[in-house]
N, C-alpha and C positions, 0 to 999 in steps of 0.2 A: 734726133725723130722726123718724117717726113709728112710730108700732105698727107700725107695716106693714112700715117695711124693719128685715126682722132677720135677711137673710143677709149676714151678713163675704162683702168682696168684694175682690179684692185692692189693689184700688180705692178702698173706702173712706176711708181712712183721709187719701188726698191728696183725695177733693172733700169731706172735712169743713174738709178744712185751705184748700181750697178757698173754698168755701162761707161759709161760716164764719157770720158771725149773722144775713148778714142777711136782712131781711126784705118784697123788695118783690119784683111781679111776678112777674117775668123769676125771682126765685132759689126763687121758689118755687118753676114748670114749672122748670127747673134738678132741682130739687129729688123731685118727680111719677116723672123722667123717671127720674131712679137708684134710686127704691124700687123702681119698675117692673124697672132693669137686676138690683138688688139679689135681684131676688124670681125671674125670668123666666134670667137668667144668655145664657150665647150660643150659641146657636141649634147645634144636635146632628140628624146623621145621620136620628134616630128623627123630623127639622121633613121631609116632603116636598118642601116651597121648597132643602131646607139637603144632600137627601137624596146629593148627588152629592164633596158638596163638605163635610168631614171639619176644623173648625177648635179641629181642645182646642190643634194648638200655641201656636194664639192663643192661645187658653185659658187651658194653663198657663205661659205665660209674662210675667215682669211683664218692665214696660216703667217707666220716668225722663219723669213727664208734671211738665214743667215751666215757669214763664214765663205762668203764667196772671192774664191780667184780666178785673175783674168788665167789661164795657162797659154802655152803655147804647145796650141797642137792641126797637126797637117789640113787647112782649108778642106784641099781633097780628097780626106776622109770623114770627115763633118758633113760637107754637101754632098757626100752621099747617101745618106739618110732622109726621105725620104719627109720630113715636117711637114708635108701638106695633108696629109691623111686629112687632117684633126688639129682641134685647139688642145690637144692635150703633146699630141708628139709635137708642134709648133712651140710650146709651153721651154718642151723638155730641152730642147734645142737653143730656146733662149737665155735659157738661166745652165746651161748642162756643165754638168760637174765633173773634165775628163778623164778616160781609164782608158790607156792604151796599151796596148801587149802583142806583139808580133811573136811569134813562133818561125826560129826562123826552117830553111829550106832543108830539108832531110834530117832533119829535127824530130830524137824521139824526147820529152818534156815526162819523166818518171813521177816529181811529185806532180799535186793537183795545184792551180793554180786557178787561188779563192778573193773573191767578190766581193763582200762582207759588211753592205749597208742601214747603220742602224738611224734610228731616225725621234730626236726627242717626241715629249710631246706637246705640242704648238706645233712644231718646226713644218715645215716643207723642204723636201729636196727632191736634186731633179740629177739623179748619174745617167752617168751619158760612159756605157764600155764599148771604144772597137775592137776588137780579139782578129786580128789576121796570121793567118795559118797557114802558113809558107810550102810549095810544092812540097810533095813528101813528106813531112810530115808529121807529126804523131802528139798528143799533150790531153785531157783531162783539166775544165773546168767550172770552178761550182762558184752559181749564182746566187744573194740569199739577201735578205735581208725580216730584217724583226721592229719593232718600236714598240715608244712604250707611248699608251692614251693615244688620244685623240689629235693625229700623223694626219700629213700626205704623201706619199715617193709616190712619181710618176719621171717610172725610171728607163730606158731609153738601152737598146744593144743592140751591135753591129759586129755582124760575125762573118765572114770570108775565109770558106777552104777551098785553099787551091789542091790543084791540080794532084791527085793522088794521097790524101793528105787526111788523117783521118782527127773528128773533134769530138770528141765523147761530153757531154753538156750535162750540166744535173740545175734547175730552177730551184729557190725551193721560201717560199714568201709565206713568214710564219708570223706574221706582226698581229698588234691588236686585236682583237678586236671591236675596237673605236676605230679603227684607224681608217682611212682613202688607202688604193692602192693604181697604180694604174700603171701599166708594159707593153715594153709594143720590144720586139722579136726580131732585124733581116738577117735573112740568114739567103747567104751567097754562095751557092757549089759549082765549083772546079771537073775538070773531067776524071774522071774513074775516083773522086770524094766519098767519104764515110764520114756521117755527119750524124749522132747516134743524144735525142735529147732525151729528156724526165723534166716536165713541170709537176711542183708538188705546191700544193696549194690549202692554204691552213687556215689563217688569218684573216682576216678586215671589215670593217663592217660592210663597206661595198669592196670589191675587185675586177678588177677586169686585165686580161691576158691576148695582146694581138699576137699570131707569127706570122714572118712572111717567109716559106722560103721557095726557090727560085734555082734549076736546077738550069746552068749555063752553057755544059758543054753531053753529052754521054760519058754513061758509064754510071754516072750518081747515084747514090741511096744513103735514106736519110729514112729514121726513126722520128715521127717524133709523136712520143708517149704525153699522160698527162694523170693525177690524181687529183682531186678537190675532194674537203670534204668537210662540212659546216652543219653549225648547230644556229640553236640563236635565230636570228634574224639577219644569220651575214643571206649577200648575194655574192654571189663570183658567178664572172660570166669570161667565155673564151671565146675567141676568134682563129681557128685557124685556116692563111690560106698559103695551100699547095700547088709552087708554079712548073706543068711540066712544059717547058716552053722551047726542047731538043732532045732525042731518040734513046730508049731504050737506058728511062734513070727507070729507080726503084722506091718505093715510097711507103713508108708506113705509119698507121695512126691510129693507137690506141688511149682511148681517154674513160673512164671511169670519174662515178662521181657514187660520195654518200650524203644521203641527207636528213638535215633530223630536224626536228621543234618544227618554226615556221622560216625557216632557212629556206634559199630559194635558189639551181643553180639552170646558165646556161652556157649549151655549147651547138656553139655555129663554124659546121669546115666546112672548105669549099679542097674541090681538085679542080685543076685549070688543067686537061692535055689540049693542045699547042694542034691543030692542022697537021703538023709535020711531025710531031714525035709520037714514034710509030717504035712500037716495041717500049708504049708504057706499064706498067709493072703497078697501080695506087688498088693500096687496101684500107680502110678507115669504118677505122668504129668507135662509137656512142655507146657505154655500156651505165645505168643511174638504181643504186638502191633508193626507196625511200624508206624512211626509216617512224614517218609520223603525215599522217593523214593532214595536216598543211602544209610541207616542205608539198613541192615542188621543178619542175626543171623540164625547159623549154629547151628540145635539143631536133637542129637543123642539120642532116649528113649533107653536101652535096655534090655531087662529081658534074663538068661541063666537057664534054667530050668531043673534038671534032677532027676522028682520026676512031677509023675500023678494025687497024694492027694494033688492040692495044689489051687491054688486061686491066678490069677496074672492078673495084665490087665498095660499098657502104652500107652499113645501118648501125639501126639505134634502137636501145630498148630503155624501157619504164619500169621497174618493179621492187615485189616488193622481196622478202625474203619466204624459201621454200620454205614450204605447210611439214613436206614429207623429209626435207635436212633435220626442222630441229627435231620432230617427230624423232628419224631418227640418233639426236644426243639424250634428248629432253628420255628416253626409254631406256637410256642406259647409266642414269640418274643424273647427270648434268643440270648445273641448276637453271633455270627458265631463262636468268639476264648473262650466265656464263652463252648458254649454248646462243641466245644472240648475237651477243658483239661476235664470241667463235665465229662464227658463218658474217660476220658482214666482212670481220678482219681479211678472212680467209678469199671478201670477195678485190678486196683494196689489193689482198698479196701483191699476183701478177704482178704490178707498175711497182709496186716497192718492189720487192725480187730482183726489177732490174736494176739496181742504185749498187753498183759494183765495188764503191768506197765504206768499206765497215760502222766507219766511222758514222759518217751519213745516216746511213741504215737501219743501227744503231738507234740513234736518236729522232727517225721519223719510226719508226718498233713505240716507243717509247711515246710521242709526241698522240699517235692512230689510238692506240690501248689506255692514256692518259684518259682522250677525249670518251674512247666508248667506254670509259669505265671500268676498263677490264683489272678483275683482279685474280690474278692463277691460278691464288691460294686458295680461295674459293672450295 
């Protein structure tokens, strides 16, 4: 460690044991990241980007870090991750469990590529997936998270979609409702590429997912959609940034939230249209359904446009079940509970139906219906 790493953290001894006297470029990058984490710590509500999400419970908790192994990963790829965003991204890179997948040029992969991360009670994990979809390739990736009890997952995913490549991405977070989960996804799109993502957030006591997507050449198209379904005292925060840095690219964003009990949701979506990005088409929508008077949502879709030749829209809604729709179902003999659950499922269905893999869709159907306590035999 250098003289700049002056702050002792609850992770310092684990990090020193892990890094040892390694002197390669990747070890040095990890040291730099840990020094940054030691200096800045975890973000607080004083940071504008974390205004609605207090992570003090994560910062104050100690977790077991084990089974870390040295890895031979291209430092050039690892270094492209913007670990300076905040303390979570810095800590992830310091302890990163790298998984690197390259989809060769002009190759179509028929079976989904799956990344499943499980975290034990009392443990912390730092998954870091790098996917390189080379020019003209086509593939589907599935990223899923499970946990038992009170645990901490600090995940990162870097995705590079090459020219004319096509990548479908499913992200399913279904950790314990006692767990803490923070994830960062960075996506870079090449010329004429297509990226289609669906993010499902069901678990976690406190969870946060940051998405950063950037078009780097003309003709790219991206779908960044998601569903968060919360109950109890769960808190889920989604922050997205879509950067139209070049002309003639298209982005679509649809996020839906269903909140019950005393849960709280946060959605903050930013779309940047740069000065020379003419021909941009950017659509953004966040809709929320509150099932109790104690549930709360803070939503803030934003557009920053520096070009006149664009087509952009954004919107957000927060509401409850429609009385007329409820009356329609009740008038046909359906019980009040089932009627409410069917309408709630119908609200979320638009995002669920995007999922093109039947096994995931069926699992998600069951998870949502169980959460809603739906009994279709009634």
